[in-house]
C-alpha positions in Angstrom: -9.6 -20.4 -14.3 -10.6 -18.2 -11.6 -13.0 -15.5 -11.5 -13.3 -13.6 -8.1 -17.0 -13.2 -6.7 -16.6 -9.4 -6.6 -16.1 -9.1 -10.4 -19.8 -10.2 -10.9 -22.3 -7.9 -12.2 -26.3 -8.5 -12.0 -26.1 -9.5 -15.4 -23.1 -11.8 -15.2 -24.4 -13.2 -12.1 -27.6 -14.2 -13.6 -25.9 -15.7 -16.5 -23.6 -17.7 -14.2 -26.4 -18.7 -12.0 -28.4 -20.1 -14.7 -25.6 -21.9 -16.0 -24.7 -23.3 -12.3 -28.3 -24.7 -12.1 -27.9 -26.4 -15.4 -24.4 -27.8 -14.1 -25.9 -28.9 -10.5 -29.0 -30.5 -12.3 -26.9 -32.5 -14.5 -25.7 -34.4 -11.4 -27.7 -37.6 -10.9 -28.0 -39.8 -7.9 -29.0 -43.5 -7.9 -32.0 -44.6 -5.7 -33.7 -47.8 -5.2 -37.5 -47.3 -5.7 -39.4 -50.5 -5.1 -36.4 -52.7 -5.7 -35.6 -50.7 -9.1 -32.6 -48.5 -9.5 -33.7 -45.1 -10.4 -31.6 -42.0 -11.6 -33.0 -38.8 -9.9 -31.5 -35.3 -10.7 -29.5 -33.5 -8.1 -31.2 -31.3 -5.5 -28.2 -29.2 -4.7 -29.4 -26.1 -6.4 -32.4 -26.0 -4.3 -30.7 -26.7 -1.2 -28.2 -23.6 -2.1 -31.4 -21.3 -2.8 -30.4 -21.1 -6.3 -34.0 -20.4 -7.5 -34.4 -17.5 -5.1 -31.1 -16.0 -6.2 -32.2 -16.1 -9.7 -35.4 -14.9 -9.1 -33.8 -11.8 -7.2 -31.4 -11.1 -10.0 -34.4 -11.0 -12.3 -36.3 -8.7 -10.1 -37.9 -5.5 -11.2 -36.4 -3.6 -8.2 -32.8 -2.6 -7.9 -33.0 -3.5 -4.4 -33.6 -6.8 -5.1 -31.1 -7.3 -7.9 -28.6 -5.9 -5.6 -29.6 -8.6 -2.9 -29.6 -11.4 -5.4 -26.2 -10.4 -6.7 -24.9 -10.3 -2.9 -26.5 -13.8 -2.4 -24.6 -15.1 -5.5 -21.2 -13.3 -4.5 -21.6 -15.2 -1.3 -22.2 -18.6 -2.8 -19.6 -18.4 -5.6 -16.5 -18.9 -3.5 -18.2 -21.8 -1.6 -18.3 -24.0 -5.0 -15.8 -26.3 -5.7 -13.0 -25.5 -8.4 -14.4 -28.1 -10.6 -18.0 -26.8 -10.5 -16.7 -23.2 -11.0 -14.8 -24.2 -14.0 -17.7 -26.1 -15.5 -20.0 -23.1 -15.0 -17.4 -20.8 -16.7 -16.8 -23.5 -19.6 -20.6 -23.7 -19.9 -20.7 -19.9 -20.3 -17.8 -19.8 -23.0 -16.1 -17.4 -20.4 -12.1 -17.9 -20.3 -9.1 -16.2 -19.1 -6.8 -14.9 -21.9 -3.5 -15.3 -19.6 -4.3 -19.1 -19.4 -4.8 -19.9 -23.0 -2.1 -21.7 -25.2 -0.1 -19.3 -27.5 -1.7 -21.1 -30.5 -5.5 -20.3 -29.4 -7.0 -17.8 -31.3 -8.7 -16.3 -28.5 -5.5 -15.3 -26.9 -4.9 -12.1 -28.7 -1.2 -12.4 -27.4 1.3 -10.5 -29.3 4.7 -12.1 -29.6 7.5 -10.5 -27.4 9.7 -8.5 -29.6 13.4 -7.9 -28.4 14.1 -4.2 -28.9 17.8 -5.0 -29.5 17.2 -7.4 -32.4 
């Protein structure tokens, strides 16, 4: 399941960025605090400036939204394939060509032999 960065619009990039933020925040790390094991949420979203990108994508000025889209398009290819897949799955997006024949979403028509 792949989606090229160039295929994003401001709206779809905002949806994907919000889902990416959820995916990255779901990662937790164990830390020792005063002898106790504590799970802390991942900070990768902040390290990737995701809140700033989301803010730009939500901006009132077209110039800001365009900059946010550029930021997201630069970020998307750097993510691991698994992270991109989790984002797309979370959004419910899929590639119809990768679906099984029996999947109702595939909308494939059977190949008809014209000689038959």
